[in-house]
All heavy atoms as an XYZ file, in Angstrom:
750
protein
N     -24.938    -31.710   -107.230
C     -24.069    -32.505   -108.082
C     -24.198    -33.969   -107.665
O     -24.354    -34.269   -106.489
C     -22.628    -32.010   -107.923
C     -21.647    -32.690   -108.828
S     -20.054    -31.831   -108.954
C     -19.347    -32.160   -107.373
N     -24.115    -34.856   -108.643
C     -24.152    -36.293   -108.362
C     -22.750    -36.853   -108.516
O     -22.132    -36.721   -109.569
C     -25.105    -37.008   -109.318
C     -26.559    -36.662   -109.069
C     -27.470    -37.481   -109.930
C     -28.909    -37.087   -109.634
N     -29.867    -37.877   -110.371
N     -22.273    -37.482   -107.443
C     -20.928    -38.046   -107.408
C     -21.030    -39.548   -107.191
O     -21.756    -39.994   -106.302
C     -20.109    -37.437   -106.250
C     -20.042    -35.911   -106.364
C     -18.711    -38.057   -106.199
C     -19.527    -35.219   -105.111
N     -20.327    -40.314   -108.009
C     -20.159    -41.740   -107.752
C     -18.667    -42.008   -107.728
O     -17.876    -41.211   -108.232
C     -20.842    -42.652   -108.806
C     -22.344    -42.460   -108.794
C     -20.267    -42.444   -110.192
N     -18.286    -43.124   -107.137
C     -16.865    -43.420   -107.112
C     -16.555    -44.744   -106.476
O     -17.445    -45.526   -106.129
N     -15.254    -44.960   -106.319
C     -14.738    -46.192   -105.733
C     -13.637    -45.820   -104.752
O     -12.830    -44.929   -105.027
C     -14.153    -47.129   -106.818
C     -15.256    -47.581   -107.774
C     -13.464    -48.341   -106.185
C     -14.765    -48.437   -108.936
N     -13.614    -46.517   -103.620
C     -12.467    -46.396   -102.722
C     -11.838    -47.778   -102.573
O     -12.547    -48.783   -102.475
C     -12.866    -45.818   -101.356
O     -13.758    -46.664   -100.673
N     -10.507    -47.801   -102.601
C      -9.757    -49.058   -102.469
C      -8.337    -48.736   -102.029
O      -7.676    -47.907   -102.651
C      -9.735    -49.811   -103.799
N      -7.899    -49.388   -100.959
C      -6.519    -49.172   -100.487
C      -5.699    -50.437   -100.682
O      -6.229    -51.485   -101.048
C      -6.508    -48.724    -99.026
S      -7.023    -49.990    -97.849
N      -4.412    -50.348   -100.408
C      -3.513    -51.469   -100.655
C      -3.845    -52.689    -99.798
O      -3.774    -53.813   -100.264
C      -2.037    -51.071   -100.417
O      -1.952    -50.430    -99.149
C      -1.534    -50.142   -101.490
N      -4.234    -52.472    -98.553
C      -4.554    -53.595    -97.673
C      -6.021    -54.001    -97.835
O      -6.382    -55.154    -97.650
C      -4.245    -53.240    -96.203
C      -4.602    -54.385    -95.270
C      -2.780    -52.877    -96.048
N      -6.862    -53.045    -98.187
C      -8.266    -53.360    -98.425
C      -9.107    -53.395    -97.167
O     -10.174    -53.997    -97.137
N      -8.627    -52.740    -96.124
C      -9.405    -52.739    -94.889
C      -9.691    -51.293    -94.483
O     -10.603    -50.680    -94.988
C      -8.695    -53.528    -93.758
C      -8.396    -54.964    -94.238
C      -9.545    -53.578    -92.509
C      -7.546    -55.778    -93.308
N      -8.913    -50.747    -93.586
C      -9.235    -49.468    -92.953
C      -9.392    -48.298    -93.921
O     -10.434    -47.647    -93.936
C      -8.177    -49.142    -91.902
N      -8.368    -48.000    -94.719
C      -8.411    -46.802    -95.556
C      -9.526    -46.856    -96.599
O     -10.083    -45.833    -96.969
C      -7.054    -46.553    -96.225
C      -6.040    -45.993    -95.279
N      -5.280    -46.794    -94.482
C      -5.697    -44.714    -94.992
C      -4.493    -46.028    -93.736
N      -4.739    -44.761    -94.016
N      -9.858    -48.037    -97.079
C     -10.949    -48.173    -98.050
C     -12.247    -47.608    -97.464
O     -12.931    -46.809    -98.089
C     -11.150    -49.660    -98.426
O      -9.960    -50.132    -99.058
C     -12.340    -49.842    -99.356
N     -12.555    -48.009    -96.242
C     -13.825    -47.618    -95.619
C     -13.766    -46.220    -95.017
O     -14.762    -45.498    -95.034
C     -14.234    -48.676    -94.590
C     -14.409    -50.015    -95.275
C     -13.412    -50.974    -95.237
C     -15.537    -50.275    -96.044
C     -13.551    -52.177    -95.918
C     -15.684    -51.476    -96.728
C     -14.685    -52.422    -96.661
O     -14.818    -53.583    -97.350
N     -12.595    -45.824    -94.515
C     -12.429    -44.451    -94.025
C     -12.627    -43.460    -95.168
O     -13.321    -42.450    -95.014
C     -11.027    -44.249    -93.432
C     -10.843    -44.595    -91.967
C      -9.368    -44.544    -91.590
C     -11.638    -43.655    -91.096
N     -12.023    -43.737    -96.307
C     -12.146    -42.846    -97.470
C     -13.612    -42.760    -97.912
O     -14.114    -41.666    -98.185
C     -11.269    -43.339    -98.622
N     -14.292    -43.895    -97.959
C     -15.705    -43.899    -98.340
C     -16.510    -43.000    -97.407
O     -17.286    -42.151    -97.858
C     -16.270    -45.323    -98.286
C     -17.768    -45.377    -98.530
C     -18.423    -46.663    -98.042
O     -17.900    -47.340    -97.165
N     -19.557    -46.982    -98.625
N     -16.327    -43.169    -96.103
C     -17.096    -42.406    -95.118
C     -16.811    -40.915    -95.213
O     -17.726    -40.099    -95.198
C     -16.787    -42.925    -93.709
C     -17.741    -42.405    -92.666
C     -19.174    -42.841    -92.923
O     -19.454    -44.027    -93.016
N     -20.075    -41.902    -93.078
N     -15.536    -40.556    -95.308
C     -15.143    -39.137    -95.373
C     -15.694    -38.465    -96.628
O     -16.188    -37.339    -96.574
C     -13.613    -38.998    -95.329
C     -12.985    -39.433    -94.040
C     -13.154    -38.389    -92.972
C     -12.303    -38.707    -91.758
N     -12.391    -37.658    -90.755
N     -15.612    -39.151    -97.769
C     -16.133    -38.598    -99.023
C     -17.644    -38.413    -98.925
O     -18.179    -37.361    -99.274
C     -15.780    -39.500   -100.221
C     -14.268    -39.494   -100.482
C     -16.540    -39.066   -101.476
C     -13.800    -40.630   -101.382
N     -18.335    -39.443    -98.451
C     -19.797    -39.363    -98.361
C     -20.232    -38.251    -97.408
O     -21.147    -37.486    -97.719
C     -20.381    -40.713    -97.935
C     -20.298    -41.741    -99.061
C     -20.841    -43.115    -98.686
O     -21.093    -43.369    -97.489
O     -21.002    -43.935    -99.613
N     -19.567    -38.132    -96.256
C     -19.923    -37.091    -95.296
C     -19.698    -35.697    -95.878
O     -20.549    -34.817    -95.762
C     -19.117    -37.256    -94.001
C     -19.531    -38.487    -93.201
O     -20.584    -39.094    -93.510
O     -18.783    -38.848    -92.266
N     -18.546    -35.493    -96.521
C     -18.215    -34.176    -97.088
C     -19.153    -33.820    -98.235
O     -19.592    -32.673    -98.359
C     -16.763    -34.158    -97.564
N     -19.481    -34.800    -99.075
C     -20.373    -34.544   -100.215
C     -21.780    -34.196    -99.737
O     -22.399    -33.260   -100.243
C     -20.405    -35.753   -101.143
N     -22.278    -34.930    -98.760
C     -23.616    -34.643    -98.227
C     -23.655    -33.267    -97.582
O     -24.623    -32.528    -97.730
C     -24.035    -35.737    -97.240
C     -24.385    -37.040    -97.955
C     -24.669    -38.171    -96.982
C     -24.893    -39.469    -97.758
N     -24.829    -40.650    -96.916
N     -22.575    -32.919    -96.878
C     -22.466    -31.596    -96.247
C     -22.531    -30.489    -97.308
O     -23.092    -29.423    -97.079
C     -21.153    -31.519    -95.465
C     -20.943    -30.254    -94.683
C     -19.651    -30.360    -93.889
C     -19.166    -28.997    -93.462
N     -17.817    -29.047    -92.901
N     -21.974    -30.774    -98.488
C     -21.979    -29.803    -99.592
C     -23.294    -29.832   -100.378
O     -23.469    -29.087   -101.335
C     -20.799    -30.070   -100.522
N     -24.201    -30.732    -99.999
C     -25.496    -30.810   -100.675
C     -25.505    -31.695   -101.908
O     -26.416    -31.622   -102.725
N     -24.503    -32.540   -102.036
C     -24.400    -33.414   -103.207
C     -25.027    -34.777   -102.942
O     -25.124    -35.219   -101.807
C     -22.930    -33.636   -103.576
C     -22.223    -32.351   -103.974
O     -22.871    -31.488   -104.594
O     -21.027    -32.208   -103.654
N     -25.424    -35.446   -104.039
C     -25.805    -36.853   -103.971
C     -24.526    -37.646   -104.190
O     -23.738    -37.328   -105.075
C     -26.801    -37.198   -105.082
C     -28.190    -36.664   -104.864
C     -29.137    -37.130   -105.971
O     -29.109    -38.319   -106.347
O     -29.878    -36.276   -106.468
N     -24.335    -38.698   -103.399
C     -23.072    -39.435   -103.494
C     -23.284    -40.917   -103.221
O     -24.122    -41.296   -102.398
C     -22.025    -38.842   -102.514
C     -22.499    -38.953   -101.071
C     -20.660    -39.488   -102.681
N     -22.527    -41.737   -103.942
C     -22.471    -43.174   -103.671
C     -21.068    -43.651   -103.994
O     -20.575    -43.448   -105.103
C     -23.489    -43.953   -104.499
C     -23.467    -45.459   -104.159
C     -24.559    -46.227   -104.857
C     -24.449    -47.709   -104.529
N     -25.441    -48.498   -105.278
N     -20.422    -44.258   -102.996
C     -19.060    -44.751   -103.163
C     -19.045    -46.267   -103.002
O     -19.443    -46.796   -101.977
C     -18.095    -44.106   -102.131
C     -18.114    -42.578   -102.235
C     -16.676    -44.657   -102.306
C     -17.607    -42.001   -103.541
N     -18.585    -46.933   -104.035
C     -18.402    -48.387   -104.010
C     -17.073    -48.668   -103.315
O     -16.110    -47.940   -103.513
C     -18.353    -48.875   -105.461
C     -18.057    -50.322   -105.666
C     -17.998    -50.675   -107.155
O     -19.002    -50.463   -107.877
O     -16.939    -51.149   -107.608
N     -17.033    -49.724   -102.507
C     -15.760    -50.107   -101.899
C     -15.267    -51.406   -102.509
O     -16.063    -52.289   -102.811
C     -15.887    -50.284   -100.365
O     -16.903    -51.231   -100.087
C     -16.200    -48.958    -99.684
N     -13.960    -51.452   -102.717
C     -13.320    -52.679   -103.200
C     -12.246    -53.036   -102.187
O     -11.107    -52.591   -102.276
C     -12.743    -52.483   -104.600
C     -13.808    -52.256   -105.647
C     -13.275    -52.278   -107.068
O     -12.143    -52.655   -107.331
N     -14.119    -51.878   -108.012
N     -12.653    -53.819   -101.176
C     -11.756    -54.193   -100.091
C     -11.431    -55.668   -100.107
O     -11.674    -56.365   -101.095
N     -10.929    -56.149    -98.977
C     -10.527    -57.546    -98.880
C     -11.714    -58.494    -99.008
O     -11.551    -59.633    -99.426
C      -9.824    -57.839    -97.539
O     -10.650    -57.348    -96.484
C      -8.473    -57.199    -97.467
N     -12.921    -58.005    -98.669
C     -14.091    -58.887    -98.772
C     -14.824    -58.704   -100.100
O     -15.951    -59.138   -100.254
C     -15.058    -58.723    -97.576
C     -15.493    -57.278    -97.408
C     -14.438    -59.254    -96.311
C     -16.511    -57.070    -96.303
N     -14.157    -58.048   -101.050
C     -14.744    -57.897   -102.377
C     -15.431    -56.558   -102.573
O     -15.202    -55.611   -101.835
N     -16.298    -56.496   -103.565
C     -16.997    -55.259   -103.913
C     -18.258    -55.139   -103.069
O     -19.053    -56.068   -102.992
C     -17.350    -55.234   -105.412
C     -16.068    -55.182   -106.250
C     -18.265    -54.051   -105.739
C     -16.285    -55.294   -107.748
N     -18.411    -53.986   -102.441
C     -19.612    -53.695   -101.663
C     -20.191    -52.380   -102.161
O     -19.465    -51.516   -102.648
C     -19.276    -53.553   -100.174
C     -18.790    -54.828    -99.528
C     -18.457    -54.599    -98.074
O     -17.374    -54.068    -97.806
O     -19.302    -54.929    -97.226
N     -21.505    -52.224   -101.999
C     -22.174    -50.980   -102.392
C     -21.961    -50.724   -103.891
O     -21.700    -49.600   -104.310
C     -21.627    -49.822   -101.543
C     -22.611    -48.685   -101.409
O     -23.813    -48.882   -101.451
N     -22.098    -47.488   -101.238
N     -22.046    -51.786   -104.684
C     -21.702    -51.727   -106.109
C     -22.547    -50.699   -106.861
O     -23.761    -50.619   -106.688
C     -21.871    -53.105   -106.748
C     -21.317    -53.156   -108.161
C     -21.180    -54.584   -108.690
O     -21.539    -55.537   -107.970
O     -20.713    -54.713   -109.827
N     -21.883    -49.922   -107.700
C     -22.548    -48.904   -108.513
C     -23.300    -49.559   -109.666
O     -22.785    -50.474   -110.303
C     -21.510    -47.929   -109.081
C     -20.717    -47.131   -108.051
C     -19.555    -46.417   -108.730
C     -21.606    -46.140   -107.331
N     -24.490    -49.050   -109.947
C     -25.253    -49.561   -111.083
C     -24.929    -48.728   -112.320
O     -24.427    -47.608   -112.215
C     -26.772    -49.469   -110.821
O     -27.133    -48.076   -110.751
C     -27.162    -50.191   -109.539
N     -25.249    -49.271   -113.479
C     -25.038    -48.542   -114.736
C     -25.848    -47.245   -114.735
O     -25.381    -46.212   -115.228
C     -25.430    -49.418   -115.924
N     -27.038    -47.277   -114.144
C     -27.897    -46.082   -114.090
C     -27.266    -44.999   -113.211
O     -27.284    -43.817   -113.565
C     -29.293    -46.431   -113.546
C     -30.110    -47.311   -114.465
C     -29.731    -48.800   -114.390
O     -29.133    -49.249   -113.376
O     -30.011    -49.522   -115.371
N     -26.704    -45.398   -112.074
C     -26.058    -44.426   -111.176
C     -24.857    -43.789   -111.852
O     -24.636    -42.580   -111.744
C     -25.626    -45.110   -109.875
C     -26.800    -45.483   -108.997
C     -26.445    -46.447   -107.882
O     -25.491    -47.248   -108.026
O     -27.155    -46.413   -106.861
N     -24.088    -44.597   -112.553
C     -22.912    -44.077   -113.259
C     -23.348    -43.123   -114.371
O     -22.792    -42.034   -114.517
C     -22.052    -45.229   -113.816
C     -21.468    -46.049   -112.654
C     -20.941    -44.700   -114.724
C     -20.875    -47.386   -113.054
N     -24.350    -43.502   -115.125
C     -24.832    -42.656   -116.228
C     -25.345    -41.314   -115.725
O     -25.162    -40.282   -116.380
C     -25.929    -43.390   -116.996
N     -25.974    -41.297   -114.550
C     -26.556    -40.065   -114.006
C     -25.530    -39.175   -113.307
O     -25.805    -38.012   -113.015
C     -27.678    -40.418   -113.029
N     -24.338    -39.701   -113.067
C     -23.333    -38.961   -112.300
C     -22.716    -37.816   -113.093
O     -22.505    -37.917   -114.296
C     -22.233    -39.909   -111.846
N     -22.422    -36.728   -112.374
C     -21.718    -35.591   -112.966
C     -20.211    -35.832   -112.984
O     -19.492    -35.313   -113.824
C     -22.003    -34.315   -112.168
C     -23.472    -33.943   -112.213
O     -24.009    -33.822   -113.334
O     -24.086    -33.795   -111.142
N     -19.742    -36.605   -112.004
C     -18.307    -36.857   -111.879
C     -18.090    -38.203   -111.182
O     -18.914    -38.641   -110.385
C     -17.605    -35.703   -111.104
C     -18.088    -35.632   -109.664
C     -16.098    -35.790   -111.176
N     -16.960    -38.829   -111.516
C     -16.563    -40.085   -110.893
C     -15.300    -39.814   -110.078
O     -14.322    -39.293   -110.607
C     -16.270    -41.177   -111.953
C     -15.777    -42.453   -111.289
C     -17.501    -41.435   -112.810
N     -15.335    -40.170   -108.808
C     -14.195    -39.961   -107.923
C     -13.597    -41.315   -107.552
O     -14.277    -42.153   -106.962
C     -14.639    -39.225   -106.658
C     -13.574    -39.020   -105.589
C     -12.383    -38.228   -106.132
C     -14.161    -38.328   -104.372
N     -12.352    -41.517   -107.921
C     -11.655    -42.749   -107.573
C     -10.627    -42.427   -106.500
O      -9.622    -41.773   -106.768
C     -10.967    -43.352   -108.804
C     -11.872    -43.670   -110.000
C     -11.048    -44.250   -111.140
C     -13.004    -44.596   -109.610
N     -10.906    -42.846   -105.267
C      -9.960    -42.687   -104.158
C      -9.298    -44.046   -103.988
O      -9.771    -44.899   -103.232
C     -10.684    -42.254   -102.891
N      -8.237    -44.263   -104.751
C      -7.651    -45.601   -104.840
C      -6.132    -45.567   -104.746
O      -5.493    -44.630   -105.203
C      -8.080    -46.312   -106.142
C      -9.583    -46.515   -106.182
C      -7.644    -45.555   -107.378
N      -5.594    -46.632   -104.146
C      -4.143    -46.801   -104.040
C      -3.680    -48.041   -104.809
O      -2.500    -48.358   -104.828
C      -3.739    -46.955   -102.570
C      -4.195    -45.784   -101.715
O      -4.148    -44.636   -102.198
O      -4.606    -46.022   -100.560
N      -4.633    -48.747   -105.396
C      -4.346    -49.993   -106.110
C      -5.173    -50.030   -107.394
O      -6.078    -49.219   -107.576
C      -4.702    -51.229   -105.241
C      -3.785    -51.345   -104.050
C      -6.146    -51.185   -104.796
N      -4.868    -51.002   -108.248
C      -5.691    -51.204   -109.448
C      -7.068    -51.687   -108.997
O      -7.179    -52.462   -108.047
C      -5.042    -52.232   -110.359
N      -8.104    -51.197   -109.660
C      -9.467    -51.578   -109.298
C     -10.114    -52.343   -110.435
O      -9.684    -52.244   -111.577
C     -10.323    -50.335   -108.946
C     -10.276    -49.311   -110.078
C      -9.882    -49.741   -107.629
C     -11.264    -48.181   -109.942
N     -11.149    -53.078   -110.118
C     -11.863    -53.780   -111.176
C     -13.045    -52.936   -111.627
O     -13.634    -52.199   -110.842
C     -12.329    -55.155   -110.690
O     -13.235    -55.026   -109.629
N     -13.349    -53.016   -112.900
C     -14.514    -52.322   -113.433
C     -14.312    -50.867   -113.797
O     -15.277    -50.139   -113.992
N     -13.075    -50.431   -113.916
C     -12.823    -49.013   -114.234
C     -13.366    -48.641   -115.617
O     -13.726    -47.490   -115.866
C     -11.328    -48.700   -114.134
C     -11.030    -47.224   -114.064
C      -9.586    -46.907   -113.690
O      -8.855    -47.787   -113.192
O      -9.194    -45.747   -113.909
N     -13.476    -49.629   -116.515
C     -13.992    -49.360   -117.865
C     -15.439    -48.880   -117.834
O     -15.916    -48.265   -118.782
C     -13.847    -50.610   -118.748
C     -14.764    -51.766   -118.391
C     -14.315    -52.588   -117.186
O     -13.174    -52.409   -116.687
O     -15.117    -53.413   -116.720
N     -16.145    -49.102   -116.747
C     -17.543    -48.634   -116.620
C     -17.657    -47.114   -116.715
O     -18.717    -46.590   -117.009
C     -18.139    -49.056   -115.261
C     -18.249    -50.532   -115.058
C     -18.771    -50.846   -113.679
N     -17.729    -50.601   -112.672
C     -17.930    -50.647   -111.360
N     -19.119    -50.906   -110.872
N     -16.935    -50.430   -110.523
N     -16.552    -46.417   -116.459
C     -16.584    -44.961   -116.404
C     -16.134    -44.285   -117.696
O     -15.924    -43.074   -117.735
C     -15.730    -44.473   -115.228
C     -16.076    -45.157   -113.931
C     -15.124    -45.858   -113.218
C     -17.373    -45.116   -113.437
C     -15.446    -46.494   -112.028
C     -17.710    -45.747   -112.252
C     -16.746    -46.434   -111.541
N     -15.996    -45.060   -118.755
C     -15.569    -44.504   -120.044
C     -16.542    -43.401   -120.468
O     -17.761    -43.576   -120.422
C     -15.532    -45.618   -121.089
C     -14.853    -45.213   -122.369
C     -14.695    -46.398   -123.303
C     -13.894    -45.937   -124.498
N     -13.050    -46.980   -125.025
N     -15.986    -42.253   -120.858
C     -16.813    -41.141   -121.297
C     -17.249    -40.211   -120.168
O     -17.857    -39.182   -120.418
N     -16.939    -40.578   -118.902
C     -17.296    -39.742   -117.760
C     -16.066    -38.946   -117.325
O     -14.927    -39.336   -117.596
C     -17.766    -40.588   -116.561
C     -18.955    -41.493   -116.811
C     -20.227    -40.783   -117.172
C     -20.885    -40.074   -116.023
N     -22.183    -39.475   -116.417
N     -16.312    -37.826   -116.627
C     -15.206    -37.074   -116.036
C     -14.749    -37.847   -114.803
O     -15.524    -38.049   -113.876
C     -15.654    -35.667   -115.649
C     -14.529    -34.811   -115.082
C     -14.988    -33.412   -114.754
C     -15.115    -32.553   -115.972
N     -13.930    -31.864   -116.409
N     -13.495    -38.327   -114.827
C     -12.961    -39.144   -113.740
C     -11.826    -38.402   -113.041
O     -10.892    -37.933   -113.683
C     -12.437    -40.502   -114.270
C     -11.834    -41.325   -113.146
C     -13.554    -41.278   -114.959
N     -11.924    -38.306   -111.726
C     -10.880    -37.697   -110.906
C     -10.311    -38.795   -110.027
O     -11.051    -39.503   -109.350
C     -11.459    -36.570   -110.006
C     -12.279    -35.574   -110.814
C     -10.350    -35.900   -109.208
C     -11.552    -34.849   -111.908
N      -8.978    -38.930   -110.036
C      -8.333    -39.988   -109.257
C      -7.436    -39.357   -108.196
O      -6.614    -38.495   -108.510
C      -7.514    -40.881   -110.191
C      -7.076    -42.199   -109.555
C      -6.279    -43.036   -110.536
C      -7.165    -44.050   -111.209
N      -6.412    -45.073   -111.959
N      -7.625    -39.787   -106.951
C      -6.805    -39.322   -105.826
C      -6.436    -40.530   -104.970
O      -7.001    -41.612   -105.128
C      -7.541    -38.273   -104.956
C      -7.885    -37.030   -105.758
C      -8.784    -38.861   -104.308
N      -5.524    -40.323   -104.033
C      -5.175    -41.395   -103.102
C      -6.228    -41.457   -101.992
O      -6.934    -40.475   -101.740
C      -3.800    -41.131   -102.484
O      -3.854    -39.988   -101.642
N      -6.306    -42.587   -101.310
C      -7.241    -42.669   -100.177
C      -6.807    -41.681    -99.097
O      -7.651    -41.111    -98.412
C      -7.305    -44.096    -99.579
O      -5.992    -44.520    -99.207
C      -7.913    -45.084   -100.555
N      -5.520    -41.457    -98.974
C      -5.012    -40.513    -97.970
C      -5.566    -39.105    -98.205
O      -5.980    -38.430    -97.261
C      -3.482    -40.491    -98.002
C      -2.882    -39.613    -96.929
C      -1.348    -39.610    -96.949
O      -0.747    -40.414    -97.672
O      -0.782    -38.789    -96.225
N      -5.602    -38.673    -99.460
C      -6.162    -37.358    -99.791
C      -7.630    -37.292    -99.393
O      -8.083    -36.305    -98.810
C      -6.009    -37.076   -101.302
O      -4.622    -37.083   -101.627
C      -6.613    -35.741   -101.686
N      -8.374    -38.342    -99.697
C      -9.803    -38.373    -99.373
C     -10.036    -38.346    -97.862
O     -10.991    -37.729    -97.390
C     -10.451    -39.613    -99.986
N      -9.163    -38.994    -97.115
C      -9.324    -39.065    -95.663
C      -8.899    -37.755    -94.989
O      -9.587    -37.257    -94.102
C      -8.517    -40.256    -95.093
C      -9.147    -41.577    -95.562
C      -8.441    -40.204    -93.563
C      -8.277    -42.800    -95.366
N      -7.779    -37.192    -95.445
C      -7.232    -36.007    -94.779
C      -7.914    -34.703    -95.184
O      -7.994    -33.775    -94.383
C      -5.729    -35.899    -95.030
C      -4.947    -36.963    -94.287
C      -3.460    -36.739    -94.399
C      -2.726    -37.729    -93.512
N      -1.282    -37.636    -93.642
N      -8.380    -34.595    -96.431
C      -8.949    -33.332    -96.923
C     -10.238    -33.549    -97.706
O     -10.357    -33.099    -98.847
C      -7.932    -32.621    -97.814
O      -6.712    -32.429    -97.151
N     -11.229    -34.208    -97.121
C     -12.444    -34.506    -97.893
C     -13.218    -33.268    -98.333
O     -13.728    -33.229    -99.453
C     -13.264    -35.382    -96.947
C     -12.780    -35.023    -95.579
C     -11.322    -34.703    -95.746
N     -13.281    -32.256    -97.477
C     -14.034    -31.050    -97.840
C     -13.360    -30.306    -98.996
O     -14.036    -29.834    -99.914
C     -14.213    -30.132    -96.625
C     -15.075    -30.785    -95.557
O     -16.055    -31.461    -95.861
N     -14.705    -30.616    -94.302
N     -12.026    -30.217    -98.956
C     -11.284    -29.582   -100.051
C     -11.456    -30.376   -101.343
O     -11.576    -29.801   -102.413
C      -9.794    -29.486    -99.716
C      -9.432    -28.374    -98.767
C      -7.943    -28.310    -98.600
C      -7.546    -27.292    -97.548
N      -6.133    -27.380    -97.188
N     -11.464    -31.688   -101.211
C     -11.620    -32.562   -102.371
C     -12.990    -32.334   -103.042
O     -13.065    -32.171   -104.257
C     -11.466    -34.022   -101.942
C     -11.637    -35.092   -103.014
C     -10.665    -34.883   -104.171
C     -11.438    -36.469   -102.401
N     -14.044    -32.272   -102.252
C     -15.382    -32.042   -102.795
C     -15.468    -30.642   -103.420
O     -16.027    -30.464   -104.503
C     -16.466    -32.247   -101.721
C     -16.470    -33.706   -101.227
C     -17.840    -31.836   -102.243
C     -16.738    -34.766   -102.284
N     -14.860    -29.662   -102.771
C     -14.844    -28.295   -103.324
C     -14.126    -28.286   -104.675
O     -14.561    -27.605   -105.614
C     -14.167    -27.344   -102.350
N     -13.043    -29.042   -104.786
C     -12.290    -29.131   -106.046
C     -13.145    -29.761   -107.143
O     -13.136    -29.312   -108.291
C     -11.007    -29.953   -105.808
C     -10.063    -29.955   -106.960
C      -9.299    -28.667   -107.040
C      -8.218    -28.745   -108.084
N      -7.723    -27.431   -108.449
N     -13.924    -30.791   -106.778
C     -14.819    -31.418   -107.756
C     -15.824    -30.404   -108.278
O     -16.128    -30.384   -109.464
C     -15.548    -32.598   -107.133
C     -14.724    -33.821   -106.757
C     -15.629    -34.912   -106.197
C     -13.912    -34.352   -107.913
N     -16.340    -29.562   -107.397
C     -17.295    -28.531   -107.801
C     -16.664    -27.568   -108.818
O     -17.325    -27.146   -109.762
C     -17.826    -27.766   -106.587
C     -18.890    -28.497   -105.858
N     -20.230    -28.169   -105.953
C     -18.841    -29.555   -105.015
C     -20.923    -28.996   -105.205
N     -20.112    -29.852   -104.629
N     -15.395    -27.242   -108.604
C     -14.692    -26.350   -109.532
C     -14.509    -27.007   -110.894
O     -14.618    -26.356   -111.927
C     -13.311    -25.982   -108.984
C     -13.333    -25.058   -107.793
C     -11.934    -24.842   -107.214
O     -10.954    -25.371   -107.718
N     -11.868    -24.076   -106.136
N     -14.226    -28.293   -110.905
C     -13.909    -29.001   -112.138
C     -15.153    -29.351   -112.965
O     -15.050    -29.547   -114.158
C     -13.136    -30.285   -111.828
C     -11.750    -30.079   -111.239
C     -11.178    -31.398   -110.739
C     -10.804    -29.448   -112.245
N     -16.297    -29.461   -112.315
C     -17.505    -29.922   -113.030
C     -18.313    -28.770   -113.558
O     -18.387    -27.715   -113.177
C     -18.357    -30.826   -112.126
C     -19.682    -31.146   -112.784
C     -17.605    -32.103   -111.853
């Protein structure tokens, strides 16, 4: 499965990057392709391309705040969770995505 997404927390520091790492590790462990864009205090990093979004089976938004560019995912299956969920239960989260897709 191909997963793309965004992580962003209220402060834009720790949880943004923790969520990205946990999601990527869990997805790779499950055999998925994954790319998570971060929207933190230093701006957008690891930005998703239109091609990556188009090829994705699912979009995972691990966000606690409003994000920029959400309209890019129009027409895609989008799952939204808190960064806390992504950090505390990444393997369960990836398993849930598999069920939904």
